[in-house]
PDB file with one MODEL, atoms N, CA, C and O in Angstrom:
MODEL        1
ATOM      1  N   MET A   1     -10.989 -19.588  -7.086  1.00  0.00           N
ATOM      2  CA  MET A   1     -10.102 -18.440  -7.150  1.00  0.00           C
ATOM      3  C   MET A   1     -10.915 -17.197  -7.503  1.00  0.00           C
ATOM      4  O   MET A   1     -11.926 -17.269  -8.202  1.00  0.00           O
ATOM      5  N   HIS A   2     -10.456 -16.082  -7.011  1.00  0.00           N
ATOM      6  CA  HIS A   2     -11.125 -14.801  -7.218  1.00  0.00           C
ATOM      7  C   HIS A   2     -10.194 -13.863  -7.986  1.00  0.00           C
ATOM      8  O   HIS A   2      -8.973 -13.933  -7.838  1.00  0.00           O
ATOM      9  N   ASN A   3     -10.764 -13.001  -8.791  1.00  0.00           N
ATOM     10  CA  ASN A   3      -9.973 -11.965  -9.439  1.00  0.00           C
ATOM     11  C   ASN A   3      -9.960 -10.766  -8.499  1.00  0.00           C
ATOM     12  O   ASN A   3     -10.903  -9.975  -8.478  1.00  0.00           O
ATOM     13  N   TYR A   4      -8.891 -10.636  -7.726  1.00  0.00           N
ATOM     14  CA  TYR A   4      -8.843  -9.618  -6.683  1.00  0.00           C
ATOM     15  C   TYR A   4      -8.997  -8.197  -7.225  1.00  0.00           C
ATOM     16  O   TYR A   4      -9.512  -7.325  -6.526  1.00  0.00           O
ATOM     17  N   LYS A   5      -8.558  -7.957  -8.454  1.00  0.00           N
ATOM     18  CA  LYS A   5      -8.647  -6.610  -9.015  1.00  0.00           C
ATOM     19  C   LYS A   5     -10.083  -6.182  -9.292  1.00  0.00           C
ATOM     20  O   LYS A   5     -10.348  -5.001  -9.518  1.00  0.00           O
ATOM     21  N   GLU A   6     -11.002  -7.131  -9.275  1.00  0.00           N
ATOM     22  CA  GLU A   6     -12.416  -6.810  -9.466  1.00  0.00           C
ATOM     23  C   GLU A   6     -13.167  -6.661  -8.148  1.00  0.00           C
ATOM     24  O   GLU A   6     -14.331  -6.259  -8.143  1.00  0.00           O
ATOM     25  N   LEU A   7     -12.524  -6.977  -7.044  1.00  0.00           N
ATOM     26  CA  LEU A   7     -13.177  -6.900  -5.744  1.00  0.00           C
ATOM     27  C   LEU A   7     -13.184  -5.463  -5.236  1.00  0.00           C
ATOM     28  O   LEU A   7     -12.144  -4.807  -5.187  1.00  0.00           O
ATOM     29  N   GLU A   8     -14.358  -4.986  -4.862  1.00  0.00           N
ATOM     30  CA  GLU A   8     -14.487  -3.603  -4.368  1.00  0.00           C
ATOM     31  C   GLU A   8     -13.648  -3.372  -3.119  1.00  0.00           C
ATOM     32  O   GLU A   8     -13.085  -2.292  -2.943  1.00  0.00           O
ATOM     33  N   VAL A   9     -13.561  -4.361  -2.261  1.00  0.00           N
ATOM     34  CA  VAL A   9     -12.788  -4.211  -1.033  1.00  0.00           C
ATOM     35  C   VAL A   9     -11.302  -4.024  -1.359  1.00  0.00           C
ATOM     36  O   VAL A   9     -10.612  -3.259  -0.685  1.00  0.00           O
ATOM     37  N   TRP A  10     -10.815  -4.713  -2.376  1.00  0.00           N
ATOM     38  CA  TRP A  10      -9.411  -4.535  -2.779  1.00  0.00           C
ATOM     39  C   TRP A  10      -9.207  -3.142  -3.371  1.00  0.00           C
ATOM     40  O   TRP A  10      -8.229  -2.465  -3.053  1.00  0.00           O
ATOM     41  N   LYS A  11     -10.135  -2.714  -4.237  1.00  0.00           N
ATOM     42  CA  LYS A  11     -10.045  -1.383  -4.848  1.00  0.00           C
ATOM     43  C   LYS A  11     -10.035  -0.295  -3.778  1.00  0.00           C
ATOM     44  O   LYS A  11      -9.256   0.655  -3.853  1.00  0.00           O
ATOM     45  N   SER A  12     -10.900  -0.442  -2.791  1.00  0.00           N
ATOM     46  CA  SER A  12     -10.965   0.547  -1.707  1.00  0.00           C
ATOM     47  C   SER A  12      -9.682   0.557  -0.892  1.00  0.00           C
ATOM     48  O   SER A  12      -9.196   1.618  -0.499  1.00  0.00           O
ATOM     49  N   SER A  13      -9.139  -0.614  -0.641  1.00  0.00           N
ATOM     50  CA  SER A  13      -7.915  -0.678   0.160  1.00  0.00           C
ATOM     51  C   SER A  13      -6.730  -0.074  -0.586  1.00  0.00           C
ATOM     52  O   SER A  13      -5.844   0.514   0.035  1.00  0.00           O
ATOM     53  N   ILE A  14      -6.703  -0.211  -1.900  1.00  0.00           N
ATOM     54  CA  ILE A  14      -5.646   0.408  -2.703  1.00  0.00           C
ATOM     55  C   ILE A  14      -5.748   1.934  -2.627  1.00  0.00           C
ATOM     56  O   ILE A  14      -4.732   2.623  -2.536  1.00  0.00           O
ATOM     57  N   LYS A  15      -6.961   2.452  -2.662  1.00  0.00           N
ATOM     58  CA  LYS A  15      -7.168   3.908  -2.568  1.00  0.00           C
ATOM     59  C   LYS A  15      -6.818   4.444  -1.184  1.00  0.00           C
ATOM     60  O   LYS A  15      -6.447   5.609  -1.037  1.00  0.00           O
ATOM     61  N   PHE A  16      -6.938   3.595  -0.179  1.00  0.00           N
ATOM     62  CA  PHE A  16      -6.650   4.008   1.193  1.00  0.00           C
ATOM     63  C   PHE A  16      -5.153   4.168   1.444  1.00  0.00           C
ATOM     64  O   PHE A  16      -4.751   4.993   2.264  1.00  0.00           O
ATOM     65  N   CYS A  17      -4.332   3.398   0.755  1.00  0.00           N
ATOM     66  CA  CYS A  17      -2.878   3.428   0.988  1.00  0.00           C
ATOM     67  C   CYS A  17      -2.268   4.820   0.854  1.00  0.00           C
ATOM     68  O   CYS A  17      -1.625   5.279   1.799  1.00  0.00           O
ATOM     69  N   PRO A  18      -2.436   5.516  -0.275  1.00  0.00           N
ATOM     70  CA  PRO A  18      -1.808   6.832  -0.378  1.00  0.00           C
ATOM     71  C   PRO A  18      -2.391   7.851   0.611  1.00  0.00           C
ATOM     72  O   PRO A  18      -1.700   8.784   1.018  1.00  0.00           O
ATOM     73  N   LYS A  19      -3.642   7.674   0.989  1.00  0.00           N
ATOM     74  CA  LYS A  19      -4.239   8.580   1.980  1.00  0.00           C
ATOM     75  C   LYS A  19      -3.552   8.434   3.333  1.00  0.00           C
ATOM     76  O   LYS A  19      -3.278   9.422   4.014  1.00  0.00           O
ATOM     77  N   LEU A  20      -3.279   7.193   3.709  1.00  0.00           N
ATOM     78  CA  LEU A  20      -2.604   6.981   4.985  1.00  0.00           C
ATOM     79  C   LEU A  20      -1.153   7.441   4.916  1.00  0.00           C
ATOM     80  O   LEU A  20      -0.632   8.013   5.873  1.00  0.00           O
ATOM     81  N   TYR A  21      -0.511   7.193   3.799  1.00  0.00           N
ATOM     82  CA  TYR A  21       0.872   7.670   3.628  1.00  0.00           C
ATOM     83  C   TYR A  21       0.925   9.192   3.771  1.00  0.00           C
ATOM     84  O   TYR A  21       1.824   9.727   4.419  1.00  0.00           O
ATOM     85  N   LYS A  22      -0.033   9.881   3.167  1.00  0.00           N
ATOM     86  CA  LYS A  22      -0.069  11.343   3.247  1.00  0.00           C
ATOM     87  C   LYS A  22      -0.300  11.783   4.689  1.00  0.00           C
ATOM     88  O   LYS A  22       0.320  12.742   5.150  1.00  0.00           O
ATOM     89  N   LEU A  23      -1.173  11.100   5.394  1.00  0.00           N
ATOM     90  CA  LEU A  23      -1.432  11.435   6.793  1.00  0.00           C
ATOM     91  C   LEU A  23      -0.170  11.285   7.634  1.00  0.00           C
ATOM     92  O   LEU A  23       0.108  12.119   8.496  1.00  0.00           O
ATOM     93  N   THR A  24       0.593  10.222   7.385  1.00  0.00           N
ATOM     94  CA  THR A  24       1.789   9.998   8.199  1.00  0.00           C
ATOM     95  C   THR A  24       2.864  11.065   7.954  1.00  0.00           C
ATOM     96  O   THR A  24       3.775  11.224   8.767  1.00  0.00           O
ATOM     97  N   GLU A  25       2.761  11.786   6.853  1.00  0.00           N
ATOM     98  CA  GLU A  25       3.702  12.888   6.606  1.00  0.00           C
ATOM     99  C   GLU A  25       3.542  13.996   7.642  1.00  0.00           C
ATOM    100  O   GLU A  25       4.456  14.796   7.846  1.00  0.00           O
ATOM    101  N   THR A  26       2.395  14.044   8.291  1.00  0.00           N
ATOM    102  CA  THR A  26       2.148  15.071   9.308  1.00  0.00           C
ATOM    103  C   THR A  26       2.649  14.650  10.685  1.00  0.00           C
ATOM    104  O   THR A  26       2.629  15.453  11.619  1.00  0.00           O
ATOM    105  N   PHE A  27       3.097  13.406  10.826  1.00  0.00           N
ATOM    106  CA  PHE A  27       3.573  12.906  12.109  1.00  0.00           C
ATOM    107  C   PHE A  27       4.974  13.463  12.385  1.00  0.00           C
ATOM    108  O   PHE A  27       5.697  13.802  11.448  1.00  0.00           O
ATOM    109  N   PRO A  28       5.355  13.558  13.636  1.00  0.00           N
ATOM    110  CA  PRO A  28       6.714  14.026  13.958  1.00  0.00           C
ATOM    111  C   PRO A  28       7.775  13.040  13.485  1.00  0.00           C
ATOM    112  O   PRO A  28       7.534  11.835  13.412  1.00  0.00           O
ATOM    113  N   ASP A  29       8.944  13.568  13.166  1.00  0.00           N
ATOM    114  CA  ASP A  29      10.055  12.729  12.704  1.00  0.00           C
ATOM    115  C   ASP A  29      10.417  11.648  13.721  1.00  0.00           C
ATOM    116  O   ASP A  29      10.926  10.590  13.351  1.00  0.00           O
ATOM    117  N   SER A  30      10.159  11.910  14.979  1.00  0.00           N
ATOM    118  CA  SER A  30      10.498  10.930  16.019  1.00  0.00           C
ATOM    119  C   SER A  30       9.686   9.635  15.873  1.00  0.00           C
ATOM    120  O   SER A  30      10.034   8.614  16.467  1.00  0.00           O
ATOM    121  N   GLU A  31       8.612   9.677  15.089  1.00  0.00           N
ATOM    122  CA  GLU A  31       7.789   8.484  14.873  1.00  0.00           C
ATOM    123  C   GLU A  31       8.137   7.746  13.580  1.00  0.00           C
ATOM    124  O   GLU A  31       7.457   6.790  13.207  1.00  0.00           O
ATOM    125  N   LYS A  32       9.195   8.189  12.899  1.00  0.00           N
ATOM    126  CA  LYS A  32       9.571   7.591  11.616  1.00  0.00           C
ATOM    127  C   LYS A  32       9.740   6.078  11.709  1.00  0.00           C
ATOM    128  O   LYS A  32       9.305   5.351  10.816  1.00  0.00           O
ATOM    129  N   PHE A  33      10.359   5.604  12.769  1.00  0.00           N
ATOM    130  CA  PHE A  33      10.608   4.167  12.915  1.00  0.00           C
ATOM    131  C   PHE A  33       9.632   3.528  13.900  1.00  0.00           C
ATOM    132  O   PHE A  33       9.795   2.368  14.277  1.00  0.00           O
ATOM    133  N   GLY A  34       8.624   4.281  14.311  1.00  0.00           N
ATOM    134  CA  GLY A  34       7.616   3.776  15.236  1.00  0.00           C
ATOM    135  C   GLY A  34       6.279   3.684  14.540  1.00  0.00           C
ATOM    136  O   GLY A  34       6.056   2.808  13.705  1.00  0.00           O
ATOM    137  N   LEU A  35       5.393   4.595  14.892  1.00  0.00           N
ATOM    138  CA  LEU A  35       4.038   4.562  14.359  1.00  0.00           C
ATOM    139  C   LEU A  35       3.985   4.686  12.839  1.00  0.00           C
ATOM    140  O   LEU A  35       3.196   3.997  12.193  1.00  0.00           O
ATOM    141  N   ILE A  36       4.797   5.538  12.272  1.00  0.00           N
ATOM    142  CA  ILE A  36       4.761   5.730  10.812  1.00  0.00           C
ATOM    143  C   ILE A  36       5.085   4.423  10.093  1.00  0.00           C
ATOM    144  O   ILE A  36       4.365   4.003   9.186  1.00  0.00           O
ATOM    145  N   SER A  37       6.154   3.800  10.503  1.00  0.00           N
ATOM    146  CA  SER A  37       6.569   2.542   9.885  1.00  0.00           C
ATOM    147  C   SER A  37       5.504   1.462  10.071  1.00  0.00           C
ATOM    148  O   SER A  37       5.179   0.734   9.133  1.00  0.00           O
ATOM    149  N   GLN A  38       4.972   1.364  11.268  1.00  0.00           N
ATOM    150  CA  GLN A  38       3.966   0.347  11.558  1.00  0.00           C
ATOM    151  C   GLN A  38       2.693   0.590  10.764  1.00  0.00           C
ATOM    152  O   GLN A  38       2.108  -0.353  10.230  1.00  0.00           O
ATOM    153  N   LEU A  39       2.255   1.840  10.679  1.00  0.00           N
ATOM    154  CA  LEU A  39       1.053   2.166   9.912  1.00  0.00           C
ATOM    155  C   LEU A  39       1.228   1.846   8.433  1.00  0.00           C
ATOM    156  O   LEU A  39       0.321   1.307   7.799  1.00  0.00           O
ATOM    157  N   LYS A  40       2.378   2.174   7.893  1.00  0.00           N
ATOM    158  CA  LYS A  40       2.617   1.899   6.470  1.00  0.00           C
ATOM    159  C   LYS A  40       2.632   0.404   6.175  1.00  0.00           C
ATOM    160  O   LYS A  40       2.097  -0.037   5.158  1.00  0.00           O
ATOM    161  N   ARG A  41       3.237  -0.367   7.053  1.00  0.00           N
ATOM    162  CA  ARG A  41       3.246  -1.819   6.854  1.00  0.00           C
ATOM    163  C   ARG A  41       1.829  -2.383   6.951  1.00  0.00           C
ATOM    164  O   ARG A  41       1.447  -3.259   6.175  1.00  0.00           O
ATOM    165  N   ALA A  42       1.065  -1.878   7.900  1.00  0.00           N
ATOM    166  CA  ALA A  42      -0.292  -2.392   8.097  1.00  0.00           C
ATOM    167  C   ALA A  42      -1.199  -2.048   6.919  1.00  0.00           C
ATOM    168  O   ALA A  42      -1.996  -2.879   6.485  1.00  0.00           O
ATOM    169  N   VAL A  43      -1.078  -0.819   6.400  1.00  0.00           N
ATOM    170  CA  VAL A  43      -1.971  -0.425   5.306  1.00  0.00           C
ATOM    171  C   VAL A  43      -1.653  -1.192   4.022  1.00  0.00           C
ATOM    172  O   VAL A  43      -2.554  -1.499   3.242  1.00  0.00           O
ATOM    173  N   ILE A  44      -0.403  -1.493   3.809  1.00  0.00           N
ATOM    174  CA  ILE A  44      -0.015  -2.274   2.626  1.00  0.00           C
ATOM    175  C   ILE A  44      -0.471  -3.726   2.758  1.00  0.00           C
ATOM    176  O   ILE A  44      -0.761  -4.387   1.761  1.00  0.00           O
ATOM    177  N   SER A  45      -0.530  -4.211   3.988  1.00  0.00           N
ATOM    178  CA  SER A  45      -0.917  -5.609   4.176  1.00  0.00           C
ATOM    179  C   SER A  45      -2.392  -5.854   3.857  1.00  0.00           C
ATOM    180  O   SER A  45      -2.777  -6.992   3.591  1.00  0.00           O
ATOM    181  N   ILE A  46      -3.219  -4.816   3.879  1.00  0.00           N
ATOM    182  CA  ILE A  46      -4.644  -5.017   3.587  1.00  0.00           C
ATOM    183  C   ILE A  46      -4.840  -5.497   2.143  1.00  0.00           C
ATOM    184  O   ILE A  46      -5.331  -6.609   1.947  1.00  0.00           O
ATOM    185  N   PRO A  47      -4.475  -4.703   1.125  1.00  0.00           N
ATOM    186  CA  PRO A  47      -4.675  -5.200  -0.241  1.00  0.00           C
ATOM    187  C   PRO A  47      -3.785  -6.406  -0.562  1.00  0.00           C
ATOM    188  O   PRO A  47      -4.143  -7.244  -1.390  1.00  0.00           O
ATOM    189  N   SER A  48      -2.635  -6.487   0.089  1.00  0.00           N
ATOM    190  CA  SER A  48      -1.743  -7.624  -0.157  1.00  0.00           C
ATOM    191  C   SER A  48      -2.380  -8.933   0.294  1.00  0.00           C
ATOM    192  O   SER A  48      -2.314  -9.931  -0.423  1.00  0.00           O
ATOM    193  N   ASN A  49      -2.991  -8.937   1.465  1.00  0.00           N
ATOM    194  CA  ASN A  49      -3.651 -10.155   1.952  1.00  0.00           C
ATOM    195  C   ASN A  49      -4.857 -10.517   1.107  1.00  0.00           C
ATOM    196  O   ASN A  49      -5.116 -11.695   0.860  1.00  0.00           O
ATOM    197  N   ILE A  50      -5.597  -9.510   0.662  1.00  0.00           N
ATOM    198  CA  ILE A  50      -6.742  -9.785  -0.209  1.00  0.00           C
ATOM    199  C   ILE A  50      -6.264 -10.422  -1.508  1.00  0.00           C
ATOM    200  O   ILE A  50      -6.840 -11.408  -1.967  1.00  0.00           O
ATOM    201  N   ALA A  51      -5.219  -9.863  -2.096  1.00  0.00           N
ATOM    202  CA  ALA A  51      -4.681 -10.405  -3.346  1.00  0.00           C
ATOM    203  C   ALA A  51      -4.126 -11.812  -3.149  1.00  0.00           C
ATOM    204  O   ALA A  51      -4.395 -12.709  -3.947  1.00  0.00           O
ATOM    205  N   GLU A  52      -3.355 -11.998  -2.087  1.00  0.00           N
ATOM    206  CA  GLU A  52      -2.767 -13.315  -1.845  1.00  0.00           C
ATOM    207  C   GLU A  52      -3.854 -14.358  -1.597  1.00  0.00           C
ATOM    208  O   GLU A  52      -3.781 -15.474  -2.112  1.00  0.00           O
ATOM    209  N   GLY A  53      -4.845 -13.996  -0.821  1.00  0.00           N
ATOM    210  CA  GLY A  53      -5.922 -14.920  -0.523  1.00  0.00           C
ATOM    211  C   GLY A  53      -6.738 -15.298  -1.740  1.00  0.00           C
ATOM    212  O   GLY A  53      -7.277 -16.402  -1.822  1.00  0.00           O
ATOM    213  N   SER A  54      -6.826 -14.379  -2.682  1.00  0.00           N
ATOM    214  CA  SER A  54      -7.619 -14.648  -3.882  1.00  0.00           C
ATOM    215  C   SER A  54      -7.017 -15.766  -4.737  1.00  0.00           C
ATOM    216  O   SER A  54      -7.706 -16.355  -5.569  1.00  0.00           O
ATOM    217  N   ALA A  55      -5.749 -16.050  -4.532  1.00  0.00           N
ATOM    218  CA  ALA A  55      -5.087 -17.104  -5.302  1.00  0.00           C
ATOM    219  C   ALA A  55      -5.270 -18.486  -4.681  1.00  0.00           C
ATOM    220  O   ALA A  55      -4.870 -19.494  -5.264  1.00  0.00           O
ATOM    221  N   LYS A  56      -5.870 -18.526  -3.507  1.00  0.00           N
ATOM    222  CA  LYS A  56      -6.061 -19.815  -2.833  1.00  0.00           C
ATOM    223  C   LYS A  56      -7.174 -20.608  -3.508  1.00  0.00           C
ATOM    224  O   LYS A  56      -8.087 -20.044  -4.111  1.00  0.00           O
ATOM    225  N   SER A  57      -7.076 -21.906  -3.392  1.00  0.00           N
ATOM    226  CA  SER A  57      -7.986 -22.783  -4.135  1.00  0.00           C
ATOM    227  C   SER A  57      -9.351 -22.955  -3.483  1.00  0.00           C
ATOM    228  O   SER A  57     -10.265 -23.494  -4.107  1.00  0.00           O
ATOM    229  N   SER A  58      -9.505 -22.512  -2.246  1.00  0.00           N
ATOM    230  CA  SER A  58     -10.803 -22.676  -1.597  1.00  0.00           C
ATOM    231  C   SER A  58     -11.243 -21.376  -0.929  1.00  0.00           C
ATOM    232  O   SER A  58     -10.422 -20.541  -0.548  1.00  0.00           O
ATOM    233  N   ASP A  59     -12.548 -21.229  -0.800  1.00  0.00           N
ATOM    234  CA  ASP A  59     -13.079 -20.052  -0.117  1.00  0.00           C
ATOM    235  C   ASP A  59     -12.649 -20.029   1.347  1.00  0.00           C
ATOM    236  O   ASP A  59     -12.460 -18.958   1.922  1.00  0.00           O
ATOM    237  N   LYS A  60     -12.496 -21.199   1.948  1.00  0.00           N
ATOM    238  CA  LYS A  60     -12.060 -21.281   3.342  1.00  0.00           C
ATOM    239  C   LYS A  60     -10.703 -20.610   3.518  1.00  0.00           C
ATOM    240  O   LYS A  60     -10.507 -19.842   4.460  1.00  0.00           O
ATOM    241  N   HIS A  61      -9.773 -20.895   2.625  1.00  0.00           N
ATOM    242  CA  HIS A  61      -8.448 -20.279   2.701  1.00  0.00           C
ATOM    243  C   HIS A  61      -8.517 -18.790   2.376  1.00  0.00           C
ATOM    244  O   HIS A  61      -7.812 -17.985   2.984  1.00  0.00           O
ATOM    245  N   PHE A  62      -9.360 -18.427   1.426  1.00  0.00           N
ATOM    246  CA  PHE A  62      -9.533 -17.020   1.070  1.00  0.00           C
ATOM    247  C   PHE A  62     -10.033 -16.233   2.270  1.00  0.00           C
ATOM    248  O   PHE A  62      -9.571 -15.120   2.521  1.00  0.00           O
ATOM    249  N   ILE A  63     -10.965 -16.798   3.005  1.00  0.00           N
ATOM    250  CA  ILE A  63     -11.525 -16.126   4.187  1.00  0.00           C
ATOM    251  C   ILE A  63     -10.455 -15.878   5.242  1.00  0.00           C
ATOM    252  O   ILE A  63     -10.475 -14.848   5.916  1.00  0.00           O
ATOM    253  N   ILE A  64      -9.532 -16.803   5.387  1.00  0.00           N
ATOM    254  CA  ILE A  64      -8.438 -16.620   6.351  1.00  0.00           C
ATOM    255  C   ILE A  64      -7.635 -15.375   6.005  1.00  0.00           C
ATOM    256  O   ILE A  64      -7.265 -14.611   6.896  1.00  0.00           O
ATOM    257  N   PHE A  65      -7.362 -15.161   4.718  1.00  0.00           N
ATOM    258  CA  PHE A  65      -6.602 -13.981   4.300  1.00  0.00           C
ATOM    259  C   PHE A  65      -7.444 -12.714   4.435  1.00  0.00           C
ATOM    260  O   PHE A  65      -6.911 -11.648   4.743  1.00  0.00           O
ATOM    261  N   LEU A  66      -8.746 -12.822   4.209  1.00  0.00           N
ATOM    262  CA  LEU A  66      -9.623 -11.668   4.426  1.00  0.00           C
ATOM    263  C   LEU A  66      -9.644 -11.287   5.904  1.00  0.00           C
ATOM    264  O   LEU A  66      -9.684 -10.104   6.244  1.00  0.00           O
ATOM    265  N   GLU A  67      -9.616 -12.280   6.773  1.00  0.00           N
ATOM    266  CA  GLU A  67      -9.552 -12.002   8.208  1.00  0.00           C
ATOM    267  C   GLU A  67      -8.245 -11.311   8.575  1.00  0.00           C
ATOM    268  O   GLU A  67      -8.229 -10.434   9.439  1.00  0.00           O
ATOM    269  N   SER A  68      -7.166 -11.693   7.936  1.00  0.00           N
ATOM    270  CA  SER A  68      -5.885 -11.012   8.173  1.00  0.00           C
ATOM    271  C   SER A  68      -5.946  -9.558   7.721  1.00  0.00           C
ATOM    272  O   SER A  68      -5.415  -8.670   8.387  1.00  0.00           O
ATOM    273  N   ALA A  69      -6.597  -9.323   6.582  1.00  0.00           N
ATOM    274  CA  ALA A  69      -6.764  -7.951   6.098  1.00  0.00           C
ATOM    275  C   ALA A  69      -7.596  -7.142   7.083  1.00  0.00           C
ATOM    276  O   ALA A  69      -7.273  -5.988   7.367  1.00  0.00           O
ATOM    277  N   LEU A  70      -8.665  -7.737   7.607  1.00  0.00           N
ATOM    278  CA  LEU A  70      -9.493  -7.059   8.592  1.00  0.00           C
ATOM    279  C   LEU A  70      -8.710  -6.773   9.862  1.00  0.00           C
ATOM    280  O   LEU A  70      -8.867  -5.713  10.467  1.00  0.00           O
ATOM    281  N   SER A  71      -7.874  -7.707  10.263  1.00  0.00           N
ATOM    282  CA  SER A  71      -7.024  -7.492  11.438  1.00  0.00           C
ATOM    283  C   SER A  71      -6.123  -6.284  11.249  1.00  0.00           C
ATOM    284  O   SER A  71      -5.909  -5.512  12.184  1.00  0.00           O
ATOM    285  N   SER A  72      -5.596  -6.118  10.048  1.00  0.00           N
ATOM    286  CA  SER A  72      -4.755  -4.951   9.756  1.00  0.00           C
ATOM    287  C   SER A  72      -5.566  -3.652   9.846  1.00  0.00           C
ATOM    288  O   SER A  72      -5.052  -2.619  10.275  1.00  0.00           O
ATOM    289  N   CYS A  73      -6.823  -3.716   9.442  1.00  0.00           N
ATOM    290  CA  CYS A  73      -7.696  -2.534   9.573  1.00  0.00           C
ATOM    291  C   CYS A  73      -7.844  -2.145  11.035  1.00  0.00           C
ATOM    292  O   CYS A  73      -7.756  -0.967  11.382  1.00  0.00           O
ATOM    293  N   TYR A  74      -8.069  -3.139  11.893  1.00  0.00           N
ATOM    294  CA  TYR A  74      -8.199  -2.868  13.324  1.00  0.00           C
ATOM    295  C   TYR A  74      -6.883  -2.352  13.906  1.00  0.00           C
ATOM    296  O   TYR A  74      -6.876  -1.488  14.783  1.00  0.00           O
ATOM    297  N   GLU A  75      -5.795  -2.881  13.416  1.00  0.00           N
ATOM    298  CA  GLU A  75      -4.479  -2.431  13.856  1.00  0.00           C
ATOM    299  C   GLU A  75      -4.290  -0.951  13.511  1.00  0.00           C
ATOM    300  O   GLU A  75      -3.827  -0.169  14.341  1.00  0.00           O
ATOM    301  N   ILE A  76      -4.647  -0.579  12.297  1.00  0.00           N
ATOM    302  CA  ILE A  76      -4.528   0.823  11.870  1.00  0.00           C
ATOM    303  C   ILE A  76      -5.424   1.714  12.711  1.00  0.00           C
ATOM    304  O   ILE A  76      -5.006   2.783  13.156  1.00  0.00           O
ATOM    305  N   GLU A  77      -6.651   1.276  12.928  1.00  0.00           N
ATOM    306  CA  GLU A  77      -7.569   2.071  13.738  1.00  0.00           C
ATOM    307  C   GLU A  77      -6.981   2.333  15.130  1.00  0.00           C
ATOM    308  O   GLU A  77      -7.010   3.460  15.623  1.00  0.00           O
ATOM    309  N   THR A  78      -6.453   1.289  15.749  1.00  0.00           N
ATOM    310  CA  THR A  78      -5.856   1.422  17.073  1.00  0.00           C
ATOM    311  C   THR A  78      -4.661   2.363  17.060  1.00  0.00           C
ATOM    312  O   THR A  78      -4.527   3.212  17.941  1.00  0.00           O
ATOM    313  N   GLN A  79      -3.801   2.216  16.073  1.00  0.00           N
ATOM    314  CA  GLN A  79      -2.611   3.077  15.990  1.00  0.00           C
ATOM    315  C   GLN A  79      -2.972   4.532  15.751  1.00  0.00           C
ATOM    316  O   GLN A  79      -2.316   5.431  16.277  1.00  0.00           O
ATOM    317  N   LEU A  80      -4.012   4.769  14.960  1.00  0.00           N
ATOM    318  CA  LEU A  80      -4.448   6.152  14.735  1.00  0.00           C
ATOM    319  C   LEU A  80      -5.045   6.743  16.006  1.00  0.00           C
ATOM    320  O   LEU A  80      -4.842   7.922  16.296  1.00  0.00           O
ATOM    321  N   LEU A  81      -5.774   5.938  16.760  1.00  0.00           N
ATOM    322  CA  LEU A  81      -6.303   6.417  18.032  1.00  0.00           C
ATOM    323  C   LEU A  81      -5.175   6.749  18.997  1.00  0.00           C
ATOM    324  O   LEU A  81      -5.239   7.757  19.700  1.00  0.00           O
ATOM    325  N   VAL A  82      -4.143   5.913  19.037  1.00  0.00           N
ATOM    326  CA  VAL A  82      -2.984   6.175  19.886  1.00  0.00           C
ATOM    327  C   VAL A  82      -2.284   7.464  19.436  1.00  0.00           C
ATOM    328  O   VAL A  82      -1.820   8.247  20.264  1.00  0.00           O
ATOM    329  N   SER A  83      -2.215   7.670  18.128  1.00  0.00           N
ATOM    330  CA  SER A  83      -1.494   8.839  17.611  1.00  0.00           C
ATOM    331  C   SER A  83      -2.191  10.156  17.967  1.00  0.00           C
ATOM    332  O   SER A  83      -1.557  11.210  18.016  1.00  0.00           O
ATOM    333  N   LEU A  84      -3.489  10.083  18.213  1.00  0.00           N
ATOM    334  CA  LEU A  84      -4.198  11.298  18.609  1.00  0.00           C
ATOM    335  C   LEU A  84      -3.697  11.797  19.948  1.00  0.00           C
ATOM    336  O   LEU A  84      -4.179  12.814  20.447  1.00  0.00           O
TER     337      LEU A  84
ENDMDL
END
């Protein structure tokens, strides 16, 4: 088991959440239930998956959750590119 609050990747992902939320405030209201909602869910899933994975009993299971967190990063990157 890992103490997720000590992991730099978790700390960084927590700091990223309010930055993305602030960015989505600049999006048009028409995206409230589209890109904005999807981006917010994806950014929250990054630290959430890291934390959840840290409770797993093996590194193999932890890595699966880290891969999910990375997938959310790619999802955000793609959505931000689309939003441009």
